[in-house]
PDB file with one MODEL, atoms N, CA, C and O in Angstrom:
MODEL        1
ATOM      1  N   UNK A   1      -7.788   4.420  16.361  1.00  0.00           N
ATOM      2  CA  UNK A   1      -7.046   3.979  15.206  1.00  0.00           C
ATOM      3  C   UNK A   1      -5.820   4.874  15.057  1.00  0.00           C
ATOM      4  O   UNK A   1      -5.931   6.100  15.096  1.00  0.00           O
ATOM      5  N   UNK A   2      -4.655   4.261  14.889  1.00  0.00           N
ATOM      6  CA  UNK A   2      -3.428   5.021  14.710  1.00  0.00           C
ATOM      7  C   UNK A   2      -3.309   5.598  13.310  1.00  0.00           C
ATOM      8  O   UNK A   2      -4.000   5.172  12.385  1.00  0.00           O
ATOM      9  N   UNK A   3      -2.439   6.554  13.174  1.00  0.00           N
ATOM     10  CA  UNK A   3      -2.224   7.205  11.896  1.00  0.00           C
ATOM     11  C   UNK A   3      -1.449   6.282  10.954  1.00  0.00           C
ATOM     12  O   UNK A   3      -0.535   5.580  11.385  1.00  0.00           O
ATOM     13  N   UNK A   4      -1.808   6.282   9.686  1.00  0.00           N
ATOM     14  CA  UNK A   4      -1.125   5.465   8.679  1.00  0.00           C
ATOM     15  C   UNK A   4       0.192   6.124   8.309  1.00  0.00           C
ATOM     16  O   UNK A   4       0.218   7.287   7.904  1.00  0.00           O
ATOM     17  N   UNK A   5       1.288   5.383   8.447  1.00  0.00           N
ATOM     18  CA  UNK A   5       2.623   5.888   8.134  1.00  0.00           C
ATOM     19  C   UNK A   5       3.305   4.907   7.195  1.00  0.00           C
ATOM     20  O   UNK A   5       3.346   3.708   7.473  1.00  0.00           O
ATOM     21  N   UNK A   6       3.839   5.403   6.089  1.00  0.00           N
ATOM     22  CA  UNK A   6       4.553   4.562   5.129  1.00  0.00           C
ATOM     23  C   UNK A   6       5.871   4.102   5.738  1.00  0.00           C
ATOM     24  O   UNK A   6       6.644   4.906   6.259  1.00  0.00           O
ATOM     25  N   UNK A   7       6.116   2.791   5.664  1.00  0.00           N
ATOM     26  CA  UNK A   7       7.359   2.212   6.159  1.00  0.00           C
ATOM     27  C   UNK A   7       8.303   1.977   4.976  1.00  0.00           C
ATOM     28  O   UNK A   7       7.876   1.512   3.920  1.00  0.00           O
ATOM     29  N   UNK A   8       9.572   2.298   5.158  1.00  0.00           N
ATOM     30  CA  UNK A   8      10.543   2.126   4.082  1.00  0.00           C
ATOM     31  C   UNK A   8      11.398   0.884   4.263  1.00  0.00           C
ATOM     32  O   UNK A   8      12.584   0.892   3.933  1.00  0.00           O
ATOM     33  N   UNK A   9      10.806  -0.183   4.783  1.00  0.00           N
ATOM     34  CA  UNK A   9      11.572  -1.404   4.980  1.00  0.00           C
ATOM     35  C   UNK A   9      11.934  -2.040   3.635  1.00  0.00           C
ATOM     36  O   UNK A   9      11.275  -1.792   2.626  1.00  0.00           O
ATOM     37  N   UNK A  10      12.955  -2.836   3.631  1.00  0.00           N
ATOM     38  CA  UNK A  10      13.392  -3.490   2.398  1.00  0.00           C
ATOM     39  C   UNK A  10      13.116  -4.993   2.446  1.00  0.00           C
ATOM     40  O   UNK A  10      13.570  -5.746   1.584  1.00  0.00           O
ATOM     41  N   UNK A  11      12.375  -5.412   3.453  1.00  0.00           N
ATOM     42  CA  UNK A  11      12.060  -6.825   3.609  1.00  0.00           C
ATOM     43  C   UNK A  11      11.192  -7.310   2.455  1.00  0.00           C
ATOM     44  O   UNK A  11      10.180  -6.694   2.120  1.00  0.00           O
ATOM     45  N   UNK A  12      11.599  -8.413   1.857  1.00  0.00           N
ATOM     46  CA  UNK A  12      10.795  -9.009   0.790  1.00  0.00           C
ATOM     47  C   UNK A  12       9.705  -9.855   1.425  1.00  0.00           C
ATOM     48  O   UNK A  12       9.918 -10.492   2.457  1.00  0.00           O
ATOM     49  N   UNK A  13       8.546  -9.856   0.806  1.00  0.00           N
ATOM     50  CA  UNK A  13       7.446 -10.651   1.317  1.00  0.00           C
ATOM     51  C   UNK A  13       7.084 -11.713   0.289  1.00  0.00           C
ATOM     52  O   UNK A  13       7.223 -11.499  -0.915  1.00  0.00           O
ATOM     53  N   UNK A  14       6.620 -12.858   0.775  1.00  0.00           N
ATOM     54  CA  UNK A  14       6.122 -13.847  -0.174  1.00  0.00           C
ATOM     55  C   UNK A  14       4.815 -13.293  -0.718  1.00  0.00           C
ATOM     56  O   UNK A  14       4.106 -12.567  -0.021  1.00  0.00           O
ATOM     57  N   UNK A  15       4.501 -13.627  -1.939  1.00  0.00           N
ATOM     58  CA  UNK A  15       3.339 -12.987  -2.534  1.00  0.00           C
ATOM     59  C   UNK A  15       2.599 -13.916  -3.488  1.00  0.00           C
ATOM     60  O   UNK A  15       3.097 -14.961  -3.906  1.00  0.00           O
ATOM     61  N   UNK A  16       1.409 -13.489  -3.802  1.00  0.00           N
ATOM     62  CA  UNK A  16       0.554 -14.150  -4.781  1.00  0.00           C
ATOM     63  C   UNK A  16       0.211 -13.106  -5.823  1.00  0.00           C
ATOM     64  O   UNK A  16      -0.199 -11.995  -5.484  1.00  0.00           O
ATOM     65  N   UNK A  17       0.374 -13.452  -7.081  1.00  0.00           N
ATOM     66  CA  UNK A  17       0.018 -12.524  -8.150  1.00  0.00           C
ATOM     67  C   UNK A  17      -1.491 -12.544  -8.354  1.00  0.00           C
ATOM     68  O   UNK A  17      -2.119 -13.599  -8.453  1.00  0.00           O
ATOM     69  N   UNK A  18      -2.047 -11.342  -8.414  1.00  0.00           N
ATOM     70  CA  UNK A  18      -3.479 -11.198  -8.620  1.00  0.00           C
ATOM     71  C   UNK A  18      -3.720  -9.857  -9.287  1.00  0.00           C
ATOM     72  O   UNK A  18      -3.139  -8.849  -8.885  1.00  0.00           O
ATOM     73  N   UNK A  19      -4.560  -9.836 -10.289  1.00  0.00           N
ATOM     74  CA  UNK A  19      -4.900  -8.588 -10.966  1.00  0.00           C
ATOM     75  C   UNK A  19      -6.083  -7.942 -10.256  1.00  0.00           C
ATOM     76  O   UNK A  19      -7.074  -8.606  -9.952  1.00  0.00           O
ATOM     77  N   UNK A  20      -5.971  -6.634  -9.993  1.00  0.00           N
ATOM     78  CA  UNK A  20      -7.087  -5.898  -9.395  1.00  0.00           C
ATOM     79  C   UNK A  20      -7.375  -4.665 -10.248  1.00  0.00           C
ATOM     80  O   UNK A  20      -6.520  -4.211 -11.009  1.00  0.00           O
ATOM     81  N   UNK A  21      -8.552  -4.148 -10.116  1.00  0.00           N
ATOM     82  CA  UNK A  21      -8.921  -2.903 -10.788  1.00  0.00           C
ATOM     83  C   UNK A  21      -9.118  -1.845  -9.719  1.00  0.00           C
ATOM     84  O   UNK A  21      -9.638  -2.121  -8.638  1.00  0.00           O
ATOM     85  N   UNK A  22      -8.695  -0.630 -10.037  1.00  0.00           N
ATOM     86  CA  UNK A  22      -8.891   0.472  -9.101  1.00  0.00           C
ATOM     87  C   UNK A  22      -9.224   1.739  -9.873  1.00  0.00           C
ATOM     88  O   UNK A  22      -8.975   1.847 -11.073  1.00  0.00           O
ATOM     89  N   UNK A  23      -9.782   2.672  -9.162  1.00  0.00           N
ATOM     90  CA  UNK A  23     -10.109   3.956  -9.775  1.00  0.00           C
ATOM     91  C   UNK A  23      -8.819   4.656 -10.186  1.00  0.00           C
ATOM     92  O   UNK A  23      -7.815   4.566  -9.480  1.00  0.00           O
ATOM     93  N   UNK A  24      -8.838   5.355 -11.326  1.00  0.00           N
ATOM     94  CA  UNK A  24      -7.631   6.057 -11.772  1.00  0.00           C
ATOM     95  C   UNK A  24      -7.077   7.029 -10.735  1.00  0.00           C
ATOM     96  O   UNK A  24      -5.860   7.168 -10.612  1.00  0.00           O
ATOM     97  N   UNK A  25      -7.950   7.702  -9.990  1.00  0.00           N
ATOM     98  CA  UNK A  25      -7.472   8.653  -8.990  1.00  0.00           C
ATOM     99  C   UNK A  25      -6.757   7.944  -7.833  1.00  0.00           C
ATOM    100  O   UNK A  25      -5.835   8.505  -7.241  1.00  0.00           O
ATOM    101  N   UNK A  26      -7.177   6.716  -7.510  1.00  0.00           N
ATOM    102  CA  UNK A  26      -6.479   5.946  -6.475  1.00  0.00           C
ATOM    103  C   UNK A  26      -5.104   5.513  -6.983  1.00  0.00           C
ATOM    104  O   UNK A  26      -4.111   5.574  -6.257  1.00  0.00           O
ATOM    105  N   UNK A  27      -5.065   5.078  -8.235  1.00  0.00           N
ATOM    106  CA  UNK A  27      -3.785   4.689  -8.840  1.00  0.00           C
ATOM    107  C   UNK A  27      -2.810   5.858  -8.816  1.00  0.00           C
ATOM    108  O   UNK A  27      -1.654   5.696  -8.427  1.00  0.00           O
ATOM    109  N   UNK A  28      -3.268   7.026  -9.226  1.00  0.00           N
ATOM    110  CA  UNK A  28      -2.400   8.211  -9.269  1.00  0.00           C
ATOM    111  C   UNK A  28      -1.905   8.589  -7.878  1.00  0.00           C
ATOM    112  O   UNK A  28      -0.736   8.936  -7.708  1.00  0.00           O
ATOM    113  N   UNK A  29      -2.787   8.524  -6.885  1.00  0.00           N
ATOM    114  CA  UNK A  29      -2.392   8.870  -5.517  1.00  0.00           C
ATOM    115  C   UNK A  29      -1.358   7.885  -4.981  1.00  0.00           C
ATOM    116  O   UNK A  29      -0.384   8.291  -4.348  1.00  0.00           O
ATOM    117  N   UNK A  30      -1.565   6.595  -5.232  1.00  0.00           N
ATOM    118  CA  UNK A  30      -0.601   5.588  -4.779  1.00  0.00           C
ATOM    119  C   UNK A  30       0.733   5.766  -5.484  1.00  0.00           C
ATOM    120  O   UNK A  30       1.784   5.625  -4.858  1.00  0.00           O
ATOM    121  N   UNK A  31       0.711   6.074  -6.773  1.00  0.00           N
ATOM    122  CA  UNK A  31       1.957   6.330  -7.507  1.00  0.00           C
ATOM    123  C   UNK A  31       2.680   7.541  -6.917  1.00  0.00           C
ATOM    124  O   UNK A  31       3.900   7.521  -6.761  1.00  0.00           O
ATOM    125  N   UNK A  32       1.946   8.571  -6.597  1.00  0.00           N
ATOM    126  CA  UNK A  32       2.514   9.779  -5.996  1.00  0.00           C
ATOM    127  C   UNK A  32       3.184   9.453  -4.652  1.00  0.00           C
ATOM    128  O   UNK A  32       4.305   9.891  -4.390  1.00  0.00           O
ATOM    129  N   UNK A  33       2.498   8.692  -3.817  1.00  0.00           N
ATOM    130  CA  UNK A  33       3.056   8.289  -2.524  1.00  0.00           C
ATOM    131  C   UNK A  33       4.303   7.439  -2.722  1.00  0.00           C
ATOM    132  O   UNK A  33       5.305   7.616  -2.029  1.00  0.00           O
ATOM    133  N   UNK A  34       4.231   6.519  -3.669  1.00  0.00           N
ATOM    134  CA  UNK A  34       5.353   5.635  -3.969  1.00  0.00           C
ATOM    135  C   UNK A  34       6.596   6.424  -4.379  1.00  0.00           C
ATOM    136  O   UNK A  34       7.688   6.180  -3.868  1.00  0.00           O
ATOM    137  N   UNK A  35       6.428   7.354  -5.287  1.00  0.00           N
ATOM    138  CA  UNK A  35       7.547   8.164  -5.775  1.00  0.00           C
ATOM    139  C   UNK A  35       8.080   9.085  -4.682  1.00  0.00           C
ATOM    140  O   UNK A  35       9.292   9.244  -4.540  1.00  0.00           O
ATOM    141  N   UNK A  36       7.191   9.684  -3.921  1.00  0.00           N
ATOM    142  CA  UNK A  36       7.589  10.605  -2.857  1.00  0.00           C
ATOM    143  C   UNK A  36       8.412   9.898  -1.784  1.00  0.00           C
ATOM    144  O   UNK A  36       9.343  10.481  -1.229  1.00  0.00           O
ATOM    145  N   UNK A  37       8.069   8.641  -1.489  1.00  0.00           N
ATOM    146  CA  UNK A  37       8.728   7.887  -0.433  1.00  0.00           C
ATOM    147  C   UNK A  37       9.798   6.927  -0.944  1.00  0.00           C
ATOM    148  O   UNK A  37      10.414   6.205  -0.160  1.00  0.00           O
ATOM    149  N   UNK A  38      10.018   6.920  -2.262  1.00  0.00           N
ATOM    150  CA  UNK A  38      11.036   6.077  -2.888  1.00  0.00           C
ATOM    151  C   UNK A  38      10.878   4.598  -2.526  1.00  0.00           C
ATOM    152  O   UNK A  38      11.846   3.916  -2.187  1.00  0.00           O
ATOM    153  N   UNK A  39       9.622   4.117  -2.608  1.00  0.00           N
ATOM    154  CA  UNK A  39       9.353   2.690  -2.440  1.00  0.00           C
ATOM    155  C   UNK A  39       8.417   2.250  -3.559  1.00  0.00           C
ATOM    156  O   UNK A  39       7.798   3.079  -4.226  1.00  0.00           O
ATOM    157  N   UNK A  40       8.323   0.965  -3.753  1.00  0.00           N
ATOM    158  CA  UNK A  40       7.536   0.462  -4.876  1.00  0.00           C
ATOM    159  C   UNK A  40       6.035   0.682  -4.677  1.00  0.00           C
ATOM    160  O   UNK A  40       5.536   0.772  -3.555  1.00  0.00           O
ATOM    161  N   UNK A  41       5.348   0.764  -5.801  1.00  0.00           N
ATOM    162  CA  UNK A  41       3.890   0.853  -5.818  1.00  0.00           C
ATOM    163  C   UNK A  41       3.310  -0.316  -5.034  1.00  0.00           C
ATOM    164  O   UNK A  41       2.395  -0.140  -4.231  1.00  0.00           O
ATOM    165  N   UNK A  42       3.844  -1.505  -5.270  1.00  0.00           N
ATOM    166  CA  UNK A  42       3.373  -2.717  -4.615  1.00  0.00           C
ATOM    167  C   UNK A  42       3.476  -2.618  -3.092  1.00  0.00           C
ATOM    168  O   UNK A  42       2.553  -3.015  -2.381  1.00  0.00           O
ATOM    169  N   UNK A  43       4.591  -2.092  -2.593  1.00  0.00           N
ATOM    170  CA  UNK A  43       4.757  -1.977  -1.138  1.00  0.00           C
ATOM    171  C   UNK A  43       3.755  -0.998  -0.541  1.00  0.00           C
ATOM    172  O   UNK A  43       3.254  -1.220   0.561  1.00  0.00           O
ATOM    173  N   UNK A  44       3.460   0.077  -1.255  1.00  0.00           N
ATOM    174  CA  UNK A  44       2.458   1.028  -0.755  1.00  0.00           C
ATOM    175  C   UNK A  44       1.097   0.343  -0.680  1.00  0.00           C
ATOM    176  O   UNK A  44       0.393   0.462   0.323  1.00  0.00           O
ATOM    177  N   UNK A  45       0.733  -0.365  -1.730  1.00  0.00           N
ATOM    178  CA  UNK A  45      -0.565  -1.049  -1.750  1.00  0.00           C
ATOM    179  C   UNK A  45      -0.654  -2.056  -0.613  1.00  0.00           C
ATOM    180  O   UNK A  45      -1.665  -2.114   0.086  1.00  0.00           O
ATOM    181  N   UNK A  46       0.399  -2.850  -0.422  1.00  0.00           N
ATOM    182  CA  UNK A  46       0.384  -3.845   0.647  1.00  0.00           C
ATOM    183  C   UNK A  46       0.304  -3.202   2.022  1.00  0.00           C
ATOM    184  O   UNK A  46      -0.381  -3.722   2.903  1.00  0.00           O
ATOM    185  N   UNK A  47       0.984  -2.090   2.223  1.00  0.00           N
ATOM    186  CA  UNK A  47       0.914  -1.403   3.513  1.00  0.00           C
ATOM    187  C   UNK A  47      -0.492  -0.840   3.738  1.00  0.00           C
ATOM    188  O   UNK A  47      -1.002  -0.875   4.858  1.00  0.00           O
ATOM    189  N   UNK A  48      -1.110  -0.329   2.692  1.00  0.00           N
ATOM    190  CA  UNK A  48      -2.486   0.175   2.805  1.00  0.00           C
ATOM    191  C   UNK A  48      -3.441  -0.957   3.183  1.00  0.00           C
ATOM    192  O   UNK A  48      -4.311  -0.785   4.037  1.00  0.00           O
ATOM    193  N   UNK A  49      -3.274  -2.105   2.548  1.00  0.00           N
ATOM    194  CA  UNK A  49      -4.131  -3.256   2.837  1.00  0.00           C
ATOM    195  C   UNK A  49      -3.926  -3.725   4.275  1.00  0.00           C
ATOM    196  O   UNK A  49      -4.899  -3.969   4.989  1.00  0.00           O
ATOM    197  N   UNK A  50      -2.674  -3.852   4.703  1.00  0.00           N
ATOM    198  CA  UNK A  50      -2.387  -4.285   6.074  1.00  0.00           C
ATOM    199  C   UNK A  50      -3.015  -3.340   7.086  1.00  0.00           C
ATOM    200  O   UNK A  50      -3.641  -3.778   8.051  1.00  0.00           O
ATOM    201  N   UNK A  51      -2.844  -2.037   6.860  1.00  0.00           N
ATOM    202  CA  UNK A  51      -3.413  -1.035   7.770  1.00  0.00           C
ATOM    203  C   UNK A  51      -4.937  -1.154   7.825  1.00  0.00           C
ATOM    204  O   UNK A  51      -5.528  -1.139   8.905  1.00  0.00           O
ATOM    205  N   UNK A  52      -5.560  -1.270   6.668  1.00  0.00           N
ATOM    206  CA  UNK A  52      -7.019  -1.366   6.622  1.00  0.00           C
ATOM    207  C   UNK A  52      -7.506  -2.609   7.345  1.00  0.00           C
ATOM    208  O   UNK A  52      -8.467  -2.539   8.111  1.00  0.00           O
ATOM    209  N   UNK A  53      -6.861  -3.742   7.116  1.00  0.00           N
ATOM    210  CA  UNK A  53      -7.281  -4.981   7.761  1.00  0.00           C
ATOM    211  C   UNK A  53      -7.079  -4.948   9.268  1.00  0.00           C
ATOM    212  O   UNK A  53      -7.911  -5.461  10.016  1.00  0.00           O
ATOM    213  N   UNK A  54      -5.986  -4.351   9.720  1.00  0.00           N
ATOM    214  CA  UNK A  54      -5.720  -4.261  11.156  1.00  0.00           C
ATOM    215  C   UNK A  54      -6.695  -3.321  11.857  1.00  0.00           C
ATOM    216  O   UNK A  54      -6.944  -3.462  13.055  1.00  0.00           O
ATOM    217  N   UNK A  55      -7.239  -2.378  11.126  1.00  0.00           N
ATOM    218  CA  UNK A  55      -8.138  -1.382  11.722  1.00  0.00           C
ATOM    219  C   UNK A  55      -9.590  -1.563  11.320  1.00  0.00           C
ATOM    220  O   UNK A  55     -10.419  -0.682  11.551  1.00  0.00           O
ATOM    221  N   UNK A  56      -9.896  -2.693  10.725  1.00  0.00           N
ATOM    222  CA  UNK A  56     -11.249  -2.991  10.297  1.00  0.00           C
ATOM    223  C   UNK A  56     -12.125  -3.302  11.515  1.00  0.00           C
ATOM    224  O   UNK A  56     -11.780  -4.148  12.341  1.00  0.00           O
ATOM    225  N   UNK A  57     -13.235  -2.622  11.610  1.00  0.00           N
ATOM    226  CA  UNK A  57     -14.168  -2.881  12.699  1.00  0.00           C
ATOM    227  C   UNK A  57     -15.251  -3.805  12.171  1.00  0.00           C
ATOM    228  O   UNK A  57     -16.017  -3.451  11.275  1.00  0.00           O
ATOM    229  N   UNK A  58     -15.295  -4.983  12.740  1.00  0.00           N
ATOM    230  CA  UNK A  58     -16.293  -5.971  12.273  1.00  0.00           C
ATOM    231  C   UNK A  58     -17.461  -6.021  13.199  1.00  0.00           C
ATOM    232  O   UNK A  58     -18.396  -6.789  12.972  1.00  0.00           O
TER     233      UNK A  58
ENDMDL
END
């Protein structure tokens, strides 16, 4: 499995609105990553999801 690296692309993605719940510590960590890398919270979450799905062992 390759290392997870935040991408700073500006490409817009089509999306579906959905409410999710997460642990406060996960929210804070994602916000920290978002601010540190100057990208949106949403883009960090989507990159995390993409990475997890691509590296999921079924």
